N, C-alpha and C positions, 0 to 999 in steps of 0.2 A: 721834186717830191710833192706828193699830193697834200692838199690842205688838211690840217688836223681835224677840223670840223667835218669835212667831207668823209674822211675815213671813219670817224666816230659815228656818223650817221649811217654809213654802210654796215658797220658792225652791229648797230642796233637793229637795222632792218633784217640782217641775216639771222640774228638771234631770235627775232620774232618768227621768222620762217621756220627755224629749227624747232621752236616750241610747237608750232602748228603740225609739222610733219611727225614729230614724236607723238603728239596726241592722236593723230590719225592712225599711226601704227598701232597704238594701244587699243583703239576702237576696233580696228580690223582684226587684231588678235583675239579680242573678246568675241566678236561676231563669228570668227572662224571656228572657234571651239564649239559654239552652238550648232552651226551649220554642218560641221564635220560629223557630229553625233547623229544628226538627222539624216545625213547622206549614207552613213553606215547602216542605219535601220532601213532606209528606203531600198538600198541595194539588196539586202537580205529578202525583203518582200518581193522585189522584182525577180530574183532568182527562183523563189518558190513558185511564183506565178508562171514562169517559163517552164519549170518542171511539170506543173499541172497540165499545161498545154501539150507538152511532150507526151504525157500519159494518155491524154484523150486522143491525140492524133495517132498514136501507136495503136490504140484500141480500135479506132476507125479503120485503120489499115488491115487489121485482122479480120474485120467483118466484111470488108469490101475487097474482093480479089482483084478487081480492076483498078484499084488504087483510090486515093482520096480525091474526091471532086470538090475542091474548095478553092476559091479565088485567093484566099489568104495563104494557101500553101502551094500555089501554082508556080512552077519553075519557068520563068520567062527568060529565055536565052538572049533574045534580041529586043530589048525594051525600046519603045519609041519615045516615051515621055518619062522623065524622072523628076520627082519632087525633092528638092533639097531644102531642109529646114535648118537654119543656123541660129545659134544662141550667142549673143554678145552682151556685154554689160550696158547699163543705162548711163553709167558714169565713167570718167577717165581716171587718171592718176593711178594706174595699175600696170605700169610698164608696157610690155608687149603683149599683154593678155588678149586684147581685142584684135590686134593686128595679126596674131598667129591664126586665129579663127578665120579672119577675112582672107588671109593668104591661102588657107586650105580650101575655102569655098571657091575662090577664083581659080585655083588649080583644078578642082572638080568640074567647074563650068567649062573650062578650056578642054579638059579631057573628053567630056561628053559631047561637046560641040564638034570635036575632031572626028567623032564616031557618028556624026549626024543624028545625035539624040537630043531632043528638045528638053530644056531644063526650065522647070517652074520654080522660081526662088521664093521662099517664104522666110520672113525674118522676124526674130524676137530680140529686142534690145536696141536702144536708141543709137548706140555707136555704130553698129553694123548697118542698121536701116539707113541712117544718115549718110554713111559712106557710099553705099550702093546707089542711093538716090542722087547724090552729088555727082557720081560718075555715070549717071543716066542708065543704070542697069534696072530693068523692069522687075518690080517685086509683085508677085502674084497675090501675096497677102503679107501683112505685117502687124505687129503689136508691140507697143512700148509700155514700160513700167511693170512687166511681168517677170523679167529676169531679176529685178531688184527685190521683188517680193513674190516668190513662187507660190502659186495657188492652184490646187488640183482642179477645182471647178472650171477656172478660166483656161487651164491647160487642156482639159478634156473637151471643152467647147471649141477650142482652137483646132484640136485634132479630129473632131467629128467631121468637119468639112474635108479634111485630108482623107479620112477613111472612106467617106462617101464617094470622093473622086476616084479612089482606087477601086472600090467595088463596082462602080459604073464604067470602069475601063478608061477613064480620062487620063490616068497615069499608071505606069507599070511598076514603079518602084518608089519607095519613100525612104529617104535617108536623113538622119539627124546629125548635124555637125556642131560640136561644142568643145570648148577648152575645159577639160575635166581635172579634178583634184586627184593627185597622187599622194603627196605628203605636204608638209608645211613649206617646203622649199621647191617643190616640183609640180608643174602642171603639164598636162598632155592633151593635145588636140585629138579628139575621138570622132570617128566616123562610124555611126551605127545604122545598119539597114534594118528597119523595123517592119517593112512590108515589101514583098511577101516574106513570110517567115521561112527561113532556110530549111528545106525538107531533108537535108542530108542526115540529120540526126536520126531519122527513121531507119536508115540503113545501119546505123551504129548500135541501135538498141538490141540488147541480147536477152534481157529479162522480160517476161510477159507483163502486160499492163495490169495494174491493180484495179482499173476501172471496170465496173460491172454494168454500166448503162447499156441500153439498146443503141444501135447505130444512129437512129434518129435523135435520141437524147444526146448522144455524143456530139453530133453535128451542131445541134442547137447550143449546147454548152460551149463547144469550140468557138462558135461565132461570138458568144457573149464574152468569153475569156480573151479572145483576140482584141476585141474592142477595149477591154480593160487593160490589156497588156500594152497596146499602142498608146493609150492615154497616159498610163503610168510611166511608160518609157520617156514620154515628153516631160512629165513632172520630175522624174528622176534626173533627166538631163539638166533641167533648170536648177535643181538643188546642187548637183555635182558642179555645175558651172559657177554657181554662187560661192561655193566653198573655194573653188579655184581662184575666183575673183578676189575674195578676201585674202587669200594666201599671196596672190600676186601684188595686191596693194600693200600688204604688210611689208613685203620685201622692198617694194618701190619706195615706201616711206622711210624704211630703215636706211636704204642707200641715200635718200635725199637728206636725212638727218646727219649721216656720216659726212656727206659732202659739205653740208652747212657748217659742221664742226671744224672741218679742215679749212674752209674759207675763213671762218672766224679766227682760227689760229694764224693764218697767213696775214689777215688784215691787222691782227693785234701786233704781229712782228713789224708790219709796215708802219703802224701807228707809233710804236715805241721808237723806231728808227727816226721817224719824222720829228717826234718829240725831242729826242736826243740832239738831232741836228738843229732844231729850233733853239734849244738851251745853249748849245755850243756857239751858235751864231750870236746870241744875246751876250754871252760871256766875252766873245771876241770884241764886240762893239763896246762893251763896258771898259775892257782893258785898253782898247785903242783910244777911247775917250780920256781915260786917266793918263795915258802916255802923252796925249796931246796937250794936257794941262801942265805938264812938267816944264 
């Protein structure tokens, strides 16, 4: 049977850990509520921006019988180079949140390499960046501390280099991979192709465009909106990922707190048994001593 002092020390240590995990759960819950609201508003804005791009692209198609001549809407059937941008957390203690994103990225890399397509990997988030660097996977670009504090200006600056590379023909496709927020208990790894913009919606449009600009104006506006769309897609992915991170950490800390409580319960039982055994031993020694004196 373990020493009473050792068991008591273990109980104290686990209780301290349980207080920490419970506090971290409460913090994550509070942060999640704020981030969840921001994510909802950002999603609505992104949807409206996409609808506006649809309208302009449709308008351009009506003016140009030969189709739309835009790199942003070009359908590339056999891409030679693909940019993959992944988003992970800067911190741990959030269960399998980061590992799920990393697993998806590794799967995509293997898939593209099997098709002889070159992958340029760009990383956001300390956990993912450190993982790929440790495994000697080349990162074309990386940034740390942005996923913990999403900032539109920094996200836009990061994506400007990506857009430039796409326009210049250095890459044929741009994909963002991140673990997104579904609800307070569910996260989902998302793979979003932001460039080129899928032109299939042009064939599905039935209503005429409400846009009245001339073709040249439409093309100029389309370019400006696509830049904003790509930048905002990155910003939204960061917010969505942060909400999912808080959700995952909240669950992880809740599980850790429950495990700590169960461990305290088991240690308390072990302590009581050891204490009873110690008392019993002492009583036997006293009784034996008394019998010896008779």
